[in-house]
Residue, then its C-alpha position, 0 to 999 in steps of 0.5 A: x454467536x458461538x459454534x463448536x468445531x472440533x471441541x473448540x468454541x469459536x465466536x462467529x461474526x456477522x457481515x455487519x461486524x466484519x464490514x465495520x471500519x476498524x481503527x487504522x494502525x500506526x507503524x514504527x520502523x526503528x533502525x532497520x538494516x538488511x543485507x543480502x548475499x549474492x554471487x557478487x558479494x554482499x548488498x546493503x539493501x537498507x541501512x539504519x532506516x527509521x520511519x513513522x507512519x501515523x494511523x490512517x496516513x497514506x505514505x508513498x516510498x519513491x526511489x530508484x531501483x535497488x534502493x530498498x523500497x520493496x525490501x522495507x515493504x516486505x519487512x513491514x509485511x513480516x515476509x522478511x526479517x531485518x538484520x538489525x532494528x525492528x518494525x512495530x504495528x500498534x506497538x507490537x513487534x512484527x515477526x511474521x505476516x498477519x491479516x492486519x497487514x495485507x499486500x498488493x503486488x504489481x502483478x495481480x497474482x489471481x487464481x485462474x481456476x477461480x472466478x472473480x468472486x472466488x478469488x476474493x472469497x479465497x482471501x477471506x479464508x483468513x477469517x475463520x469466524x465467517x461462515x461461507x455465505x457471509x464470506x460471499x456477502x463480504x466479497x460482494x461488498x468489496x467487488x462493488x467498492x472497486x466497481x466490479x459487481x457486474x463481473x463477479x462470475x467472470x473468468x480471470x482470463x476475460x478481464x483486462x489488466x486494470x480489472x485484474x488489479x481491481x480484483x486484487x485490491x478487493x481481495x486485499x481489502x476483504x479481510x479488513x486489514x488495518x494496513x494496506x501495503x502496495x508494491x507498484x500495483x499500477x506500474x503495468x497498466x495503461x495511463x487512462x486506467x491508472x488515472x481512474x485507479x488513482x481516483x478510486x484508491x483515494x476514495x476507498x482510502x477515505x471511506x475505509x480509513x486504512x493506513x497505506x504504504x505505497x511503493x512506486x518509481x513514479x514521482x507524480x504518482x507519489x505526489x498525487x496519492x501520498x499524504x507524505x512522500x519519502x524519498x530513498x537513496x540507494x547503495x545502501x538504501x536509506x531515507x534522503x528526504x521527506x515531503x508533506x503533500x499539502x494538497x486537498x483531495x481528491x487529487x488529479x494526476x494531471x493537475x499543475x499543483x501535483x506536477x509542481x510537487x513532483x518536480x521538487x521531489x524529482x530534484x530531491x531524487x537527483x540530489x539537486x535540491x538547495x539547502x533552502x528548499x530542504x529546510x522549508x516546510x513546502x506548501x503549495x505556494x513554495x513548491x510552485x515557486x521552487x518548481x518554476 
């Protein structure tokens, strides 16, 4: 459908079109380096980092504070620019933020003067092809997806921390991005809420087929969620190891198999893995042997 706004023809989309599952994006990080200048001098946040994230892959970045994980996420989002190297999304250089790449942060960053559905509808202003009533229908769909359809008219101050993060997730998903970038989104939540969200995000990822890059300090969280876990070293930030997590989904954060992978990844963080371990493609049996 075409509408004329200010003399410009614009194609309007239906709710059904907007809710279609889009093909996920492929990300390429090629030789990215980034420095920051502080009062104490220069900080090499990233040095020659290269990484490929395949279409629909769930990749977790794990490492100590200050190893450049969040800096890399911001560069992928287009919120920062590298000094050297580049990032490609589906073969196109990333030079600025775009609605194909949405971010979710540790804090929900919701607008307290808007109710729950108002916050999600606000994110849909990135979609000028939707009329107001269709934006509301799309927002309702994503609130149902995150289990908050009964709270759509609640005020933000009435929500628990976990519920606020669910609203933030719905807002990030609502523009239907190809890539979801998540910067420690569950770090401030209690353990029971986190465990439920681990199951929920796996279900949503499988249903909506997003490419997800997820930053965390929590090694077991990374092993539970990721198809692949990328371990960063610090000063300067660089990739130390990568682990393919060969476990079926949905995964339970408390399972022995996840704990075994987390044990091996933790040793990589500490730099105590043997050359035999790092040379192997670790399946569940090998991980169990190395973890024991």
